[in-house]
C-alpha positions as semicolon CSV with decimal commas, in nm:
position;residue;x (nm);y (nm);z (nm)
1;M;-5,549;-4,928;-6,184
2;E;-5,249;-5,024;-5,972
3;L;-4,922;-4,938;-6,144
4;L;-4,706;-5,021;-5,844
5;S;-4,800;-5,263;-5,571
6;H;-4,779;-5,164;-5,206
7;D;-4,471;-5,385;-5,166
8;E;-4,299;-5,211;-5,459
9;L;-4,380;-4,870;-5,314
10;V;-4,248;-4,944;-4,966
11;R;-3,925;-5,077;-5,116
12;L;-3,852;-4,730;-5,248
13;T;-3,648;-4,509;-5,019
14;P;-3,823;-4,199;-4,878
15;P;-3,628;-3,970;-5,118
16;E;-3,728;-4,194;-5,411
17;R;-4,093;-4,180;-5,306
18;L;-4,078;-3,800;-5,274
19;T;-3,925;-3,778;-5,621
20;L;-4,205;-3,997;-5,757
21;I;-4,467;-3,778;-5,589
22;S;-4,305;-3,468;-5,737
23;Q;-4,295;-3,619;-6,086
24;L;-4,659;-3,726;-6,064
25;W;-4,769;-3,382;-5,941
26;D;-4,572;-3,203;-6,213
27;S;-4,730;-3,426;-6,478
28;L;-5,079;-3,294;-6,403
29;E;-5,235;-3,021;-6,612
30;E;-5,415;-2,736;-6,435
31;S;-5,746;-2,868;-6,565
32;H;-5,681;-3,200;-6,387
33;L;-5,658;-3,041;-6,042
34;P;-5,984;-3,076;-5,849
35;L;-6,014;-2,731;-5,689
36;T;-6,325;-2,595;-5,526
37;A;-6,439;-2,245;-5,612
38;A;-6,310;-2,126;-5,272
39;Q;-5,967;-2,281;-5,334
40;R;-5,948;-2,127;-5,683
41;S;-6,047;-1,789;-5,538
42;E;-5,778;-1,814;-5,268
43;L;-5,512;-1,904;-5,525
44;D;-5,615;-1,613;-5,746
45;L;-5,596;-1,376;-5,447
46;R;-5,250;-1,501;-5,355
47;L;-5,127;-1,460;-5,711
48;C;-5,258;-1,103;-5,719
49;T;-5,074;-1,011;-5,397
50;L;-4,754;-1,204;-5,471
51;D;-4,549;-0,906;-5,594
52;E;-4,665;-0,684;-5,307
53;D;-4,586;-0,957;-5,055
54;R;-4,236;-0,993;-5,201
55;R;-4,169;-0,620;-5,165
56;E;-4,276;-0,627;-4,800
57;G;-4,082;-0,943;-4,721
58;I;-3,725;-0,976;-4,604
59;T;-3,451;-1,208;-4,715
60;W;-3,358;-1,520;-4,523
61;A;-3,017;-1,364;-4,447
62;A;-3,180;-1,055;-4,293
63;L;-3,422;-1,264;-4,087
64;K;-3,143;-1,493;-3,969
65;T;-2,931;-1,193;-3,864
66;E;-3,223;-1,041;-3,671
67;L;-3,299;-1,368;-3,494
68;E;-2,933;-1,419;-3,404
69;Q;-2,920;-1,067;-3,255
70;R;-3,234;-1,135;-3,051
71;C;-3,086;-1,460;-2,923
72;R;-2,761;-1,289;-2,824
73;F;-2,958;-1,017;-2,646
74;N;-3,175;-1,273;-2,463
75;D;-2,866;-1,471;-2,364
76;A;-2,702;-1,154;-2,232
77;V;-3,010;-1,070;-2,026
78;K;-3,017;-1,423;-1,887
79;R;-2,648;-1,406;-1,795
80;G;-2,708;-1,067;-1,631
81;E;-2,995;-1,204;-1,423
82;E;-2,780;-1,498;-1,314
83;A;-2,499;-1,260;-1,218
84;L;-2,741;-1,054;-1,008
85;K;-2,849;-1,368;-0,824
86;R;-2,484;-1,432;-0,743
87;G;-2,454;-1,075;-0,613
88;E;-2,245;-0,947;-0,904
89;Y;-2,319;-0,595;-1,024
90;L;-2,208;-0,381;-1,318
91;T;-2,154;-0,008;-1,320
92;H;-2,375;0,209;-1,542
93;E;-2,079;0,251;-1,775
94;Q;-2,031;-0,125;-1,806
95;V;-2,401;-0,175;-1,877
96;G;-2,391;0,097;-2,143
97;Q;-2,087;-0,058;-2,311
98;R;-2,253;-0,398;-2,325
99;L;-2,581;-0,259;-2,456
100;E;-2,400;-0,078;-2,738
101;R;-2,316;-0,417;-2,888
102;F;-2,687;-0,477;-2,950
103;L;-2,779;-0,138;-3,093
């Protein structure tokens, strides 16, 4: 049964096609989903551990902050290595002051 021809489908914009896919998926009942026993078992396991996984997870904001700090640290190390190649040196005090920004 072809409800929409190929030509009609390709005339839809990608966002329209994604919306159609979403609507079709949401219209299915659980009993209509062809899952193997292994897939059903995996889904059941994930549902059982969902709350625990949430407690151990971190927010996007916290992850973003951590990644930004790592990037700043890596950039600082790279700039320091480039300065050494140019023969520029920092005192221990200057190094300590700069490292404090990352701690």
